[in-house]
N, C-alpha and C positions, 0 to 999 in steps of 0.2 A: 419460471424463467430459466432458460438454459444458457450456459456459457457459449454454446455453439452459435447462438443468435446474436452475440455481442461482439463489438470491436474492442471494447475496453470496459473496465469496471473501476469506478471511483467511489471510495468510501469517504463520506464527509467526516468532519471533526465534531467536537462537542462531546457530550456524554453518551451520545447514541452508540458509538463503537463498543463501549463497555456492555451495552445491552445486546447489540447485534452479534457479538462474538459468542453468545450463548446459544445461538440457533445453528444447528447442523446445516440447514439449507443455505445460510449466508456463508459459512465457512467452506462448504462444498463449492458454491458458485465462485468464490474468490480463488480457491485452490485450483479448480478446473480451468478457469480463465487463465491463470498464471501458467499452468502446465501446457495449455494450448498455445502459449506464446502471445496471448493478448496483453495489452497494457493494463496493469493494475496500479491504480493510484490510491495512496493512503495518506490522507491529510491530517496532520497534527496528531490527535489521539487515535486516529484510525489504524495506526500501527498495531494496536491491540487486536484488531481483526486479523491482520497479517500474522501475528504471533499465533493466534488460535488456529489459523488455517495452515500453519507450519510452512510458511514461505519466506521467512526472514533470515534463516540461518545462512551465514556467509555473505549477507548483503551489507553494503554501506547504507546506513539508515539514519534518518532524521525524523523529527516530530516534536511533539510537546516534550519539554524537559521532564514532565511528570511520568513519561513512559521510557525514559532513557535506560534506567536499570533493567526494565522488563526486556527491552530490545537486546541489550548487551547479554543478559542472562540466557537468552535463547540462541546466541551465536552471531548476532549482528554486530557490525562495527559502527559505533556511534560517530556521526559527523555533525558538527555544529555549523550547518549551512542552511540557506533558505530552502533548498531542495536537494535530493540525491536521486540518482538513477543508475541502475545496473541492469542492462538488457531491457526487459519490459517491466521491470519493477521500478516504481517511482514513489518517492515519499516526499512530503512537504512539511515544513515546520509551521510556524504560525501564519505565514503569508504564502499561499499557493500560486501566486501570480507567475513566478518564473517557471514553476513546474508545469502550469497549464500551457505555456508557450512551448516547452520542450515536448510535452505529450502531443500537442496539436501537430507539431512538425513530424513526429513519429507516425501519427495516424495518417497524415497526408501522403507519406512515402509508401504506404501499403497498397 
């Protein structure tokens, strides 16, 4: 799969992100999509993938409270909100509904 062929990348929550972040192909896909200006959505624990893809430094970020320290330690600014968005970076806490609406609007405007 190539980031060139995608409009957005959304990484789901659960324990999968802790496994996904171990694969270079996943980290490369997320990083390339981000650097190409594509929407990158990281839901709940998926911020772990963003950390490993080196795309969270300087971002306002939310997610599971369980990864708050990890996000802060790599330079993100933690926000306790349902979702956060900076440019094409989007993060969602425990309920991604509001993020989905924001991301959909952004995709439609492209």
